[in-house]
C-alpha positions, 0 to 999 in steps of 0.5 A: 562480514555481512550487515546484520539482518533479519527476515520476517516470513509469514505462514500466509499472506496478511499475517502482519509482516509489514506492520511488524517490520515497520515496528521493528524498524522504529524500534531499532531506529530509536536505539540509534542504529541505521536501519533499512527495510527490504523486501525482495519481491512485492505485489501491490498496486499501492506504490510510492515514489522514491528519492531516487525517482523510482517506485516501491511498494507502499509498505516499504515506504512506511518502513522507511519512514519508520527508519526515519530515512527517505524511501529508495528503490533498492528497498523493494527491487522487484515490484509486481503491479497487477493489471489482470487476473494473469498479468502484471507490470513488473518494476525492477529497481524502481523502473518498469521492466515490462508487463508479463503474463504469470506464466512467463514471469515464473520462467524469468523470475530466477534471473532477478535474483542477482538484481535483488542481491545487488540492491540488498548489498548496496543497502548493507553498505549504508546500514547497521541492520536490515529488516527484511519482509518476505512475501506469502509464505515459504510453504508455498513449495510449488513456487520454490523453484527460482524463488526470490521472495522467501527462502530463495533469497534467505539462502542466497544472502545467508539472512536468518529467518523468523516465522510469523503466524496470525492466531486471529485467523485461527489454526496458527499451531498447524500453520507453524508446525505445517510450515516446518514440515514442508521446508528442506533441512537447509531451510529449517537451519535458517529459521531461528524462531517464531512470533505469534501475532494478532492475539486476543484474550488471556495470554496465559491460556496460550502458554501450552499452545507456545509449548506445543508449537515449540515441541513439534516445530523445533523453533523457539518462541520469540514472543506473542503480540497482542492485538494492536488496534491502532495498526488500522490507522496506519497506510495500508498496502493491500485491500483489507482496509477497503473491506470494512462492513457498513457496521463499522463506519461512522455515523448513521444515515440520519447524522447530518454532521457526517461528511459522506464519501463514496469510492467505487472499488475498481477491480485494479484500484491503485494508491487507495491510501490516498483516502487514508487521511479522509478515513482518519477524519472523525466526521467523515465516512469513507464507503468503498462501494463493491461491485453489485452495489449502487453509489449511495444517494446520500454521498457528498462526494464521489472519489474516483481513485487510481487504477492500474488498468484504466480502461478496464476499470472504466468498463467496470464502472459502466458495467456496474451502472456507476456512471448512471449513479455518478450522473444522478449524484451530480444532478443532486448537487453532488461533488466529484473528485478523480485522482490519477486514473480516476481523473483520466476517466472524467475526460472525453476520451481515453486512448491506450494505442500501445496496450500499455495497461492491457490490450490496445483500445480506446473508450469514450470517457465520462465526459465531465471534464474537457480533457482527453488522455492518451496512455503513452510515453514515459512513466511520470514518477515524481514528488511534487508540492504546490498549492490548490488554486481555489483556496491557496492551501499548500499541497504535497505528494507524488505523481505516478502515471503513464499518459499525457492529458490535454484539452481546453479543461486544463486552462482551469487547473485544480493545483499549481505544483512548482508554479505549473498548472496541474489537473482540471476543474469544471465550470461549476466547480463541482467536478475536478481531478488531478494526478497528485497522489497523497494531497489529503495528507496535507492538513490545511487543504484537507480541512478546506476541501472538506469545508466546502462540502459541508460547514465544519469546524477544523477537527485538528487532525495533524495526519503526519504526526499522528502516523509518527505517534502510532509508529512509536506506539507500535514500537512500544508494543513490540518492545513489551512483547518480543524478546528484542535482545534475542532478535538482535542477536539472531540478526547479528550472529544468525543464532 
C-alpha cells in the first residue's frame, strides 16, 4: 500500500504552493503524523545544505522545518540552479550532476524519473504522509513530454493532485478552468479539487465565483485562503522578496536611527535569504539595488551577496559602475561585507579555469581583501558553527561553494568554525567576508554586528523563534480555511 500523499500543483508560478505546502506540513505534524515534504524538480539559486551532505531548494528546507525534521536530499531530488538565461547546474539527489543548456536538459530529464521515484519511495518508507509540491503549472503542455515536475510525476507515483490558484493576480476562474481544459482525461482523474489562495476582501462576494469554477472545471473547492501577510517574513526561495518598492521600506531618508543596508541585485544572485534576519529587524532597511540604479550614498553597509555565476556577476557589478559606488562608500567610512560569491569578488583575482560557473576565464577582483580564488575542485557542502573573532558571538550556518581561496588576508579571519579560521577582514576592519551562509540568523552575532554600524538597543528579535511562531500561525490560518479532513481523505484514499 502506498504512503498517503497529496500533491499541490499551481495554475502558474508564484501562486503560493511552497508556503501552502509548508503550512500543511505543520498542520499534519502538529497532529502527530510523520510528515515529509517532496518536490520532484525545483529551479532556484536559493538552496540549503542537507543532513546527508547534499543540497535542496530553500522551500523544501523550510517545509522540512515545518515537519520538525532535518532537510534531506531526497526531499528535492532534482534541483536546477540557473547560471545563465539558457543554462543551469543540475543537482541530482543533492550532488552536482553537471551543467546543461536548456535544450539538452529537456532531452534528458525523463531519464531522471526513476531517480525521482527512488527518492519518493525512500521518503515513503519513513512517513505517514507526504506533501508534494509541483513546479510551474501542469497547463504548460509544451513541456509535458518527459515531465517529472507535475503530472508526469503524479501519474507515475499515483499521487492525487489539488490545483492552487492565485486570486490576487486576477483571472483565477480562467486559470483553473483553463488548466482543466488542457489536461488529458487520465490527468483530470488525478485532480481531486482546487484551493483559491491569497484572497482579499469579503469572501461572500466570491461564493458565486467558486460555484462557477466547480461547474466549468468539474473540480470541487477545498477552500479559499485569505491573504496571510506574515508569509512575507518567512524565508523566500525566489526573487519576489527582492522586489519591494522604496515606499515599502522602513524609515525616511531623514531617520538617523535606521541602519541602511544596500545589496546589489546580481543577475544570478544566490542564497539571498541570508538577509532575511536583517530585513526582520525593526530598525534596519535592506534595499536591493536593481540594475540602472546607483548604490545609495547614505548606506551604512553594502552587502555583496552570493552568486551562482560569480565572474559574470562581477562583470555586471562593473558594468553598472557599482564598483565605483562601492569605493565612494568606503571613502565615506562605510562598511562592506561579502558573502560566498561576494567574498570572492572582494579579492584581488578570481579564476575559473575549467568553466565551472560559465565560460572559462579570469578577472581582477575588487582588491579590497588580500585574497584570490580559484573556482575548481569539489563543491563544499557542510553545516558549520563557531564564533565571530571580533565579538566572540556564536554563529552557525552552512557553506555551499566551489572554489579555493588563498592569500595573506586569511591571516586575519572573520570567523572561527570548529576551531578553523574562516573568511578575512581588512586591516581597518571595515571590509570583510566569509563563506558562511545563514550567519545573521544567530541573534547575538546579528545584534553585535549591527551595533558596530550604529549604536542601537537590542531589538530582542529571536529570529528562529519568530519563524516557528509564523509557521504555527500559518497552520492555524489553513486549519480555518481549508477542509483539512477532506484533504486527508484525498491523501489516504485518492478520493
